[in-house]
N, C-alpha and C positions, 0 to 999 in steps of 0.2 A: 933321451926323449927330449925330440927338438924347440926350443921357445920358440913361439912363434911374436915376434913383437906389434905390437898396433900402428896404424902407418894411417895418419889424416889424409883423404882422399881429397876432401874439401875444397873445390877452387875456391883461387885467389887473386887476387890482384893488387898490382902498388896503388897509392892515390899521385897524382901527377904534382898534387897541391904539399902536404904534408909529409910524403915518401914513403906513410905508413900501409904493412901491409896485412890488406883486410879481406877475411868472407866475400865474394859478390853477394851475398845478403846483406854488406852495406853500402851497398853502389846501386844510383836509382837506372832503373831501365834507361839506356836509348837507344833507339834502331838506327841511328846514321854513326855507328862505330861498328866494326868491326864483330870486336866481343857480344855487343848489345847491353852495353851497362857504360856509362856516361867516367869519365876517365879522375872525375874526383869523387871521392867519400862521399858520405848524405851531408855529414856533418860541414867539408869543407866545401860543398856545393850550395849549400844553407848561407854561410859565412856570404860567400861571393853573393850569393843572389838579395843580400840584406844589403849589403855594401854596397849593388847595385841599385835596388830600391832607394836606398836613400840618397840617392846621389841624385837619380833621380826622381822624386816624388812626387814634385810640382807637376813637372813632366806627364804622368800619371795619374795626376787629377785631373789635371786640363784635359787628356785625352778622353778619359771616362766620363766626364759634367757633357763636353760635347757629344761626347757620342749616345750618352744617355737622352739629354736633355738638349742638347742642344745650346750650351750655354758655355760660358767663357769661367774662369775661377773669379776675373773681376766683376762680372754678372751675379756670381753666386756671392760675392760678399758687400755686390752695392742690394741685390735683394736681405741680407740679411742687418745692412744698414737701415731700410726702411723701413725694417720691422721693429728695429730699436736693438735689436743685436739680440731679443727676444722670440723664443717660443712664439710662433701664429696661433697655439689653442691655453698652455697654460702660462705661456709668459716667463718661464725662467729663462735667467738670463746665464745657467752656469748648469750647460747641458753635464749629465751623469752617462754611466754606459758606454755603449760602444763608439769609440772613439772620443768620446767626449765634446762634445759640435755641436751643432746645426745641422741636418739635412736637407737635402730639397725633398720637397713633396708634390709627387703630382697625381695627372687623372691618369689611371691607366688605360681607358678609354679609350681617349684623344693624348695622351700625352704629355697634357699640359699643366706645367709648373704652375703652381699655388701659391708656392710659400717655403719659410724655411721654419721646421719642427725638431723639438727637444726626441732623440730616440726613444721614451718609454709612449706622447704621443704618436709617433711617426709610426709605431707599431702597434698602439689601439687601432688605427685606423685600417693599417692593413689586415687585422684581424676582424677586423668588423668588415672588408671588403669594402670598404668606401657607401656601404648600404645605410641611406639616410633613414630609414623607415626602422632600421636596428638598433640607428642612434636613435631614434629619438622614445625608441623603445625602451634603450637602456637611461636615459634620461628618466622618462616616465617612470619606469621602477626605483632608481635613486629617490627620486622627488617622494614617491610611496610610504620610504623607508623610515 
């Protein structure tokens, strides 16, 4: 009887950074390469991205603020200072949640910046879709109970 050995035909690639040989499933897609896969494994690629972002965080924030709201980091800090470092709605100076900081609130219809809000207040306005009638109705409801 002839013994058949099991041979693994899973395509692999060697990571450019860590040198480990891993299945292609462990690599992100990259259309710019001949293989169609990133030359770094997912873990090494994530580390590289995190390092880059940490070094350039201020640039990314500045670009994002400028693109979304037409303001600079200095403008955001000035607006926060003008509000006494507190949320414009609830007044908290120690925001919690995503980012644990005050967020820029703006009118979605006009794009005009209104102020700085904690995550909870910003999300609440978003859930009410900036609808004044719905907010007034919610206030009436709370006053009845």
